[in-house]
N, C-alpha and C positions, 0 to 999 in steps of 0.2 A: 170866276171859274168854280164849277161844281165841286163841293167837298167830297173826297172819296169816302166810300162806306167803310172800307178796310185799308189799313196802312201797315205794311211791314217796314219798320224803320231800323235799318242796320241790324237785323235780327241774325243771331248766331245760335247754333245749337250743337253742343258737344254731348256725346255719351262717353264719359271717361276721356280717353285720349283720342277718340274717334270724332272727327269733325263731320257732322251729318248735314248741316246747312251753314254756308259760308257767306256772311254779310249780305243778307237778302234785303233789297229795297224794292217794294212792290206796292202799287196802289190799285185798288179794285173799286169800281164805281157801281152805284145803285142800278140794278136792272141789267148788269153785264152777265154774260156767260163766259167765264174764264176757265180754260183748261190748263192744268199743269201736267206736263208730260216729260218722260225721260225713261231710261232703262232702269232695271232693278238696282236699288241702292243709291239712286241719284239724289234723294232727299225730298222727293215730292210728297210722299205720305207723311213724313215727319213735319213738313210745312203745314199740311192739312191738320195734323194732330195738334200742332201748336195753336192754330186758329180755333180748333174745337175745344181747347182747354185740357187735352189729355197729356200733353207734354208742355213743359215750361221753357221759354227761351233762356239760353245761358247768358246772352247779351242782347241789347236792343229792346225795342218796344213794339208791341202790336196794339193797334187802336181800332175800335169798332165804333162807328158814329162819333168819332172824336174822343172817345173814352179809352183810356189805357186799360187793357184787359189781361195783362200778364199774370196777375195774381188772382183772377177770378176762377172759381171752379167751373167745370164744364156745365153744371146744372144752373149756374148763375148767368150764363150767356145765352143769347138767342142765336145759337149756331148748331142746329141739329145736324147729325152726320148719318148718311146712309152708307152702311158698311158693305164691303165686298161680299161678305157671307150673309148680308142682310140682317142677321142677329134678331130674327123674329122669335117670339116666345112660343114654343111648341105646345105649352100647356094652356094657352089662350086661343080662342077662335079668332077669326079675321076681325070682327067688330071690336072685340076686347083688345086686340093688338093695337088697333088704330086709336082706341080710347085711352090707352095707357098713359101717354104724356099728359093728357087733360086730367086724368084721375090723380096723378102725382101733384098737379097744381091745385087740387082741391075743388075742382069744378063739380057742380051738382050733377047727379046721374042723368037726369032728363036732358040737361043742356049738352053734356058731353056726348050723349048718344045721338042727339040731333046733329051735332057738328061732325061726328064720326061718320054717320050715314051720308051726310052731304058730301064728304070727301070720297067715300066709297062710290057714290053715284058719279061723281065727277071723273073718277078713274075707271068707270065701267065695271065696278066690283060689287054693286049692291046685292046682286043675287047670291053672292058668296059670303055674305055677312056672318052666317052661322056655321060656316065650314071650319074644320080644323086646318091648320097650316099645312099639314102633311098631305092634304087632299088637293092642293093647288099645284098648277104647273109653275115652271120657273118664271115665266113672264108675269103670272098672276101674283106670285110671291114678291116679285120686284115692285109691282104697283102697290101692294099692301105696305111695303117698307116706305115707299114714297108718301102714301096717304098718312102713315103714322108720323112722318116727319113734318108734313105740311099742315096737319090738322091744328097745330099751334100757331099757324100763320106767321112764321119767322121772317125777318127781313133778308135772310141769307140761308142757303142750303148747301151743305158740303157733301160731296159724293166721292167715295173712295173705290174706284174701279167697279162700279155697280153692275156692269154688263159682262164682266170677264167670264162668268160661269154659264152664259147663255150661248146657244148655237148661233151661227152666223146670221141666219134669216131672222131669228127672234131679236138678235142684237140690233139689226138695222131697224126693225119695227119699233123697238124701245127707244132708239135714238129720236125717232119722229115724235113719240109720246113725250119725251123729256124736253125737246126743243119747243114743241107746241105749248106744253104746260108752263115752261119758263117765260115764254113770250106773253101768254095770257095773264099770268099772275104778276109779271113784272118783278119777280123775286131774283135776287142775285144768286147765281149758281157758281160754285167753285168745284171743279170736277177734276179728279186725278185719274190719269190713265197712262198706260204704256202704248196705247194704240193710236197711231197717227190718224188713221181713217176716222175714228170716233171723234178725236179732238178737232180735226179740220172740218168735219161735217157739221158739228154743233156749235163750236165756240165763236164768240166775237173776237176774243184775243187768246193766244196761246203763250204759255211760259215754258221754254225749253230749259231743262236742268241737266247738269252732268256733274257728278262727284260733289254734290252739295252746292254747286254754284249755278246761278242763273246765266245761261249763255245768250239768250235772246228773248225779247218780249215783242209781240206784234200780232197783227191779224194773220189768219192762216195764209192769205195770199202773200203778205209781206214776207213771212217766214219761208214759204216755199220758193218764191221767186227771187228773194234777195237774202239768203242766209248770211249771217254775219261772219261765221268762221267755218272751218273745216268740219268740226264736230256737228254743227247744225246741218250743214250740207249733207253729210253722210247719214245723219239720223233721219232726216225727212225722206231720203232715198231718191233714186232716179237721177243722181248727180254724178258727173265725171269731174275728177280733180286733176288739174294740170299745174305744174310749177315752172317757173322760169325767172328771167331777169329782165327788167325794163330796159329797152333799147332806144325808145323814143316815142314820139306822138305824131298823130296825123291831123289834117285839117278838119276831119269829122269828129275830133275829140276823143278818138280811140287811142288806147295805149298799145304800143308794139312790145311784145314779149318774146324774147329769145329763149329757146330751150334745146335740149338734146334732140328733140323731135322736129326741130325747125322753128321758124318764126310765125307767130299768129297775133291777132288783135283781140283786145278785150276792153270792156268799158269799166269806168270807175263808179262806185256807188257815191251818192251825195255825201259830202263831208270828208271824203278820203282823198289824200294827195300822195303821189309817188314821184320819184325822180329817177333818171337814168342810173342804172346800176343796182337799184333796189330789187331784192328778191320778193316775188309775189306768188300768191296762190290763186288760181283761177278756177271758177266753178262753171260747168257747162251742163245744162239739163239734157237728159237722154232724148227727149222729144224734139230738141232743137238741132239734132244732127241729121244730115241727109247722107245717103249712101249712093255712090255712083262709080262707074268704071272710068268716066271722063270728067275729072273735077274742073270746075270753072271759077272757083272762089279762092282767094289767097289763104284762107284758113282751112287747112286740110292735112290729113295724116294718111299715109299708106298703111293699111291694116289687113289682118287675116281673120276670117270668120272662124270662131272656135265653138260656137253653139248658139242655141236659142231656147227661150223659156216662154211658154204660153201662159198668159195671165188674163183670163177673161177675153175681152174684146181686143186686147193689145198683145204684142209679141215683144219681148226683150231680146235683142240680138247682142251677143257677146263677141267683142272683137279684141284683138291684140295688136298693138303697134310695136315699133322697134323699142328695144330696151326693156321689154316685158311690161310696157304700159297697157293696162286693161281699160277698155271703153265699153260702155253700155249704150245701146241705141234702142229707142222705143218707137214702134210703128204699129198702126192698125193692121189687122189681118190682110186687108185688100192690098195695102202697100207692100207688105212682106211677101205675099204671093207673087206680086208683080216683079219683085226683085229676083226671085228664083235663086235664093242663096243656098249654099251648101258648105259643110265644114271644110276648111282648108282653102276656101276661095279667097283670092286677093281682091281687095276693093278699097276705095277711098272714102274716108269719112270727112265731110266738109260742113262748114257752118258759117253763119254771118257773125262778124266780129262783135256786133252790138249785143248778141245773145250770150256772149261769154262775160262773166262777171268777176272782177277782182274782189276777193273777199275782204271785207272791212276790217276784221279783227286779226288778220294774219300778217 
């Protein structure tokens, strides 16, 4: 089996009495694009800073290429970091910014200039080499920061929310630049973000964190389609959460769950088992619910339409079932128009039992 490039082995980080990262175990492989995401204060940036050498683990070990790096200073590691604010030097022009790391390594002027110009050309910035940083757009500054980090040809690049200051259109364009660059170079990217859309669009694997703890690691598809617990389901969005008690099983392998809203079916994720009487939490994606006045499936709830939300090509329809249970249903505009819904309307939400997932970690 391929040896991982980066290993977090039981890593813990305290700031005084505050536990910022709790017992992290993570392997990152050469050529991977790994995104670490979660809400503010979850520990994602602290994790990145420990890998960069800006913070030291309180416990555990971090290894890079098999070497323990806990005690190495940041400048002794091949782990450059692209900051959220980019941290470009305003007193240096574009070329001088890109050359800076090579100059600190003592590379001869002619050689470092040649390498810096190569990376400016690669990132479409060669015409801006003599410009001041203040004369560049946000996207251009972003590419200068990338060139400055990549000019030393490191095995891994760390990025701390590098697109957060860009407008939506530019952010999408820069996502394409980053993924294309990463694939071309074969460099490992470790990317911290609070944005699900960024992480899911770019990463090979995502790490979901909450309160210093890793909640789930997997491909974007795995995390979205099979969240391990309620936190992950709610964090990725578009999920409805139902709770109930296991009442039995059927020949199709589905679990029957009884709740105050009635009985419905759900499937078990691989590796999880339940028994009659067990309390379970069930996740149902908004796009897997159908709305009808005449239900024909056993999994259904009588609901009231309480509102809608237009999000690009889709519409989020908000419903309320008995006992104050809120449901979200997502439909394309054409389907929404065909339904002819209005506030206060009574309608049934129904779904296939195999689409409802019993959460692994609940």
